[in-house]
N, C-alpha and C positions, 0 to 999 in steps of 0.2 A: 616772261622768262621761259626759255625752252628747257626741256628736260636736261639736255647736255650742257647748256650754259650753267644751270644751277648745280650740276654735278661735276664740272671740270674744276680741278683744284685751283685755289687762289694763289698757290705758290709757283705756278707755271709762269715762265717768263718768255719762252720762245715756243710758239705754238703752230702746229699744222692742222688745218681742218680739212677733212675729206668728206665730200658729199655735197648735196644741194643746199641752198639756203645759207651760203657762206656769209654774205653781207649782213643778214639779220643776226646770225650768231656772233659775228665779230663785233657788231655794235653792242649787243647785250653783254658779251663777256668783257669788253673794254670798259663798260660802265661799272663792273665789279672789280676789275683789275686793270686800271689804266696803264700800268707799267708793262703789260704784256705786248709782245710784237708777234705778228703773224709772218712766218718765214717759210722758206722752201727747203732748208737743209739744217741738219743737226739740231732738231728741236728737243726741248725737254718735256714736251707734251704733244700727243697726237690725239685728235678727236675724230671719231668715225661716226658719221651721222646715221648710217644704215649698214650695219655689219653684214646683213643678209645679202646685200647686192654687191659685196666686195669679194673678189677672188682671194683664195688663200695665199696665192703668190704675192698679190698686191699687199695683203695684210702683212706678210712677213717682210716685205720691202720697207713698209712704213715703220714697222716695229724695230727692224735692225738699224734704221737711221736715227733712232732715239739716242740721245746722250746718256751717259751713265746715270742710273737712278731715275731715268725718264719714266713718264706715266702715259699709258694708253687708255683712253676712255672710249667705250663703244656702246651704241644702243642697238638692240635687236628685238625681234618678236618671235624668234625661233630658238628654242633650246638646242636643237640639233646644230644650228649654225654656230652657236656659242661653243658647244662641245668640240666641233671641228676646229674652231679658231684656237682654242686652248691647246689642242693637240699639235696644231701647226706651230704655235709659239714655242712650245717645248719648255725645258727646265730653266732657260735663261730668264724667264719671267715668273714672278710670283703673283698669285691672285690676291689683290688687296680687297676687292669687293666683287661679289657676284650676287645680284639681287633681282627678285621680281618685285617691281615697284608697285606699291599700293596707293591708289589715289585717296586723298583724304584732306582733312582740314589742317590747321597749323600744328596740331599735336601729331607726332609720328614716332615710329620705332624702327630705326634702320638696322637693328640687331635681329629682330624676329624673322624678317623675310629673306635673310641671306640663304643662299642655296649651296649645296654641295654639287660638284661636277656630275656625280652619279645621278642626280635628280633631273638633269637637263633634258634628256630625251622625252620626259613627260610634260615639259613646260612649253606650250605653244600659245600664240596669239595673246601674249601679255608683254608689257613693256619690261624688257630685261636690261639691266645695267651691268657691264663688265668693266672693271678697272684692274689693270695689271701694271706692275712696276718692274722695271728692268734691273732687278737685283734679287738674287736668291737668298741673300743674307739678312734682309730686313725683317724685323719682327712683324707678327700679325697685327692688324689694326687694333688699336686700344678702344674698347667700348667706353663711351662717356654717356652717362645718364644725367639729364638735366631736368630738375623739377622746379617749376616756378610757383612760389607760394603767393606772390603779389605781382602778377604780370601786367596789370592795368597801367598804361602809360610807361611801361618799362621795356618796350620792344627792343631798344638798342642794347639792353643788358640781358635779354632773355631769348625771345623768339628769333630775332635776326642773327645773333651769333650762332644759335643752334643750327639754323638753316645753312649758314655759311660754312660752318665747320664740318657738316656732313659731306662736303665735297672733298675733304682731305683724305688721301689714301691711308694716312697713318691713324685715322680715327673712324669709329663707327658711333653714330650719335642717336640717342633716343631723347625726345623732348616731350614733356607733358606738364600738367598742373599738379596740384596737391589735393587730396593725398595721392601717393604714388605706390607702385608695386615694384620691388627690386627686379631687375632683369634676371633671368634664370641662369646665373653664372656661379660656378663653384668657388669656394674660398680662395683657392690658389690661382684662379683665372684672372689675368690682368683686367683692370677696370677702374673707373673713377666715378664718383657721384658728386654732382654739383647741385647744391640747394640754394635757390635764390630767395633771400629774406625769409628763412624758415621761421615759423611762428610756433614756438614751444614755450609754455608758460612758466617753467621753473627748471632749476638745475636737476631736479629729480626726473622730470620728463626728458631732459637732454640725456641723462644717464641711461635711461631705458632705451632711447632711440640709438645712441652711439654704441651701446653694448650690442644691440642687434646688428648694426652695420659692421662693427669690428669682427663679430663672430662670422659674418658672411664674407669677410675679407674685403670690404669696401673702404678705401680712403675717401673721406668726405671733405668737400670744399664748400665753404660758405661764400656766396656771391652777395655783396652788400655795397651800395654806392651812395649812401647818405650818412652824414654824421649821426651817431646814436642820439645825441641831444635834440637834433632836429626831428628825427623820427618820433621821439617821445613827445615833443611839442605838438606835432600834428595829431598824435593820439590823445592830447589833452592831459598829459601827465608830466611830472618831472623825472629826469634821469637819475636813478639811484646809483651810487658808486659800484654796487655789486652787478649792475646791468652790464658794465664793461666786460666782466668775466665771461659773459656768454660768447664773446667773440673769440675766446680761446677754446671753446668746446668742440671744435672740429679740427681735423688734421691740418687744414690750410684755409686761407681766405683770399679771395680776389676782389679788387675794388677798382675805382675809376680815376682817382687822382692821387698825386704823391702825398698831399697833406693827409688824406684819409689813410693812405698806406702807413705813414709814420704814426698816426694815432692808433691804428689797430695793431701795429707791430709790437706795442708794449704788452699786448695780451695774447698775441699769437705770432710767433716768430716766422712762420711760413706764410708770408704775405706777398702777393704779386699784384702789381698795378697794370691793368690793361685799360688805357685811356679810351673814352668813347670815340667812336669812329663812324665813318660814312660807309654804307654797304652798297649803295648804288649811286653813281655819279652821272646824271644825264649830261648831254652836251650843253655848254653855256648858251642860253637863249641868244639868237642872232640880233634881236631888236630889244631895246629897253622896255621894261615892264611899264604898265600904266602907273600913274601917280597914285598908288594905293599904299597904305601903311598897315603893317601887320603886327599884331600882338597875340601871343599864344602862351598861356601858363595857367597854373592853378595855385591858389593860396599863396600868392606872393606878398600879401600884407598891404598895409596902408600906403607904403611908399610908392608902389606901382600906380595906385590911384592918384596920388599927388602928382606924379609925373604926367599922367594923362590930363589932369586938370590944368597943368602948366602950359599946355600946347595951344592955348587960345590965340596967341599971335600967329601960329602956323595956320590955324583954321581961318583966320581973317585974311591972310595973304593968299592962301590956296583954298578957297571955299569949295572947289570942285573935288578936292582930295577925299577919298573914301577911307575910313578906318575899319579894318577887319579884326575882330576880337574873337579869340577862341578860349573858352573856359572861364575867364575871370569876369564875372558880372560887375564887380566893383570898378574895374578899369573901364568897362564899357559905359557904365553910368556916368563916370567922371569926365569922359571926353566931351569937350565943349563944342559939339557939333551935332547936327541931326543926320549928317551924311556918314552913317556908320552901320555896321551889321554885326550881329552876335551869333556865334556858333557854339553849341555845347560840345562835350567830348566827342571825338570822332576817331576812327582808326588812323594809325600813324601815317599810312600812305596817303589817305585823304587830306590829312593835316599838311603834309608836304606839298601836295598838289595845290591846296588853297594858298599856302605861303608863296608858291611860285608865281601866283598872279599879282604879286605885290612888288613894289620897288624897294621898300625899306622895312626892316623888322626891328622892333623895339625890345630890348632886353634889360629892363631896370632891375637892379639888385641894391637894396639899401645898404648892405655891408654890416648887417647884424652879426653877432657872435656866431661863428662856425659857418656862415654863408660862403666864406672863401674856400671851403672844402668841396663845394659843388663843382660840376664840370662845365665846360664851355660848349655843351651839346647843342644849344640853341643857335650859337654862331655857326656850327658845322652844318646844321639843317639848312640855314639860310644861305651860306656860302655855296653849298652843293647845288642849290637851285638858282644861283645868280642873283640873290637878294642881298643888299647891303645891310649890315647890322649896325645899329646905334645902341650902345650899351653902357652900363656903369663900369667903372674901373674894377670893382670887385669881381673876381673871376676873369673878366674879359680882357683887362689890360695886359694880362700875361700871354694872351694869344694874338689879339688884334693889334696891328701897328696902325696907330691913329693916322687917318688921312691916306693910308695905303691899302689896308685890307678891311677897313671899317672905320667907325667913328666912336669916340669915347666922350661921354658927358660926365665930367667930374663932379659938378654940382647940380642941384635941382634947376637952377636958373639957366644951365647950359643946354637943357633938352630941347627947348623950342628953337633957339638959333641953330643948333646942330641939325635938327630935322629940316628946318627951312633951307639950310645950306645944301643938304643932300637932295631935296626936291628941286631946288632952283638950278643946280649945276649938274645937268644930266651927263655930260661927257665925263666929269670927275667921278660921278656915281658909277658909270660903266667901267671906268678903269679900276675902281675899288672892287667892284663885283668880279672882274676878271682876275685880279690878283688874289682875292679870297678863294675863288674857285681853284686857281693854280695851287694855292697852299694846301687845300684839301687833297687835290689830286696827288701832290708830291709827298705829303706827310701824314695824312689822317684817314687813309682808307683802311677798312678792316683787313684787306689783303696784306697790308704791311705787317700785321700782327698775327696772322693765322698760323704761321710756322712756329712763332714763339709760344702760342697757346698750346699747340700740339706737343711741343717739346717739354713744356712745363708739366702738363698732365702726365706724360711719360715719366718725367723725373719724380713726380709725387708717388707714382706706383713703385718705382725702384727704391724710394726712401720710406716705404710704408711702415716698416718695423720701427724705425727711428721716430717717425711722425706719430705712430700709435702710442709709443712710450711717452711722447710729449703730451698727448691728450689725456692719458691716464694720470699724468702728474698734475694736470690743470682742472680736470672735471671730478669733483668730489663724488665718491661712491663708485666710480667706473671700475677701479681695480677690483673691488669686492664683487661687483656685478659680473665680472669676467672670470672670477676665480673658479 
């Protein structure tokens, strides 16, 4: 991913690219935002690969061609050139972002390195990012600080949304783990704090933490994407009735499915559902994948192992088929074949690359209590890589159209014949892979929800007094702590 691909807003639909390397940029950006079109006139986005080599007259020409509220994104290594560009653009454009980019790992702070125009003459030979918007009336970007308390295996709810949202001109994003330090913003300065699966042991601890956040002027959002009873079960304990109250201890809550949204809304009225999505959509593979079967999951219980054991008829008909298992040793051991490989936990991108080498992905779900609140993320992973999903009806029947975008095994005895059918009929498998890929492209890209996320965070800031009053009413002791 190039610097400008990752920093070009996902909300842009008509785009002009100025500079060398256009084909590579277009491919990379289309993978993030398939709805975008590269045009020659009236764009809502202009990307300038090298501001330093562009004349000011050409810059003004491209900027003036922008549609109302259009965005111009430019890269430079010269503060002097950026300063001259800002002067040439004039008051018609507001500065959304002006940053000296700092190389680093997945944790980043896009607030700290922002620059003031007066600093530009002293900045040379560093990657500079300039984002301006053709609107003088728009508010300044809203700082969003995201702290991930349990990021392992949660890339699609933590790291990837943070990286994607940092491209939006309406937001400035900081992402890191826990513990975290508040960004240095005054109480009246607009801002939002998102805590992913915060681990606080008691209502008293919540009271201390929220009193600190409220005094500093931070509306706090809890990010949670599993049913509390399932989280408790993984931790080896039962869910107590009072545990539910915890989900009302923040100003708002965001989650991944409508069922979870309804469950949490009983305890926190400010709930927003952002379904899991695909962040990068490679081209559909031109040739069918080898006959390999993929399974990747952790702690799915005995049912997944029973499904694996039921596949003996498939291994007899297709002894050459290799089974690739990630994470679940019980499923690996239960597979009735020696033609199998096991992989432990791996980074998300490596997991997707491994899945892409297979033809079919298995997603068995027993249908136990609350399992229907989980998301269809594994189908999305497979569909985006051209892999056909064979899944249980729980969760997946609400997304997969059987025989069109994947296959559903309603009973344990259905798994072997369904898998054999998928392996046997390669043309049908290719049609399903294509239609699943199309579904993701048209309906489940993160680009589809980036604007809604930005708008919701802005709305929370505007409602902060009302939301703070709600938290005070739900969290015992908070009113006294703030008195």
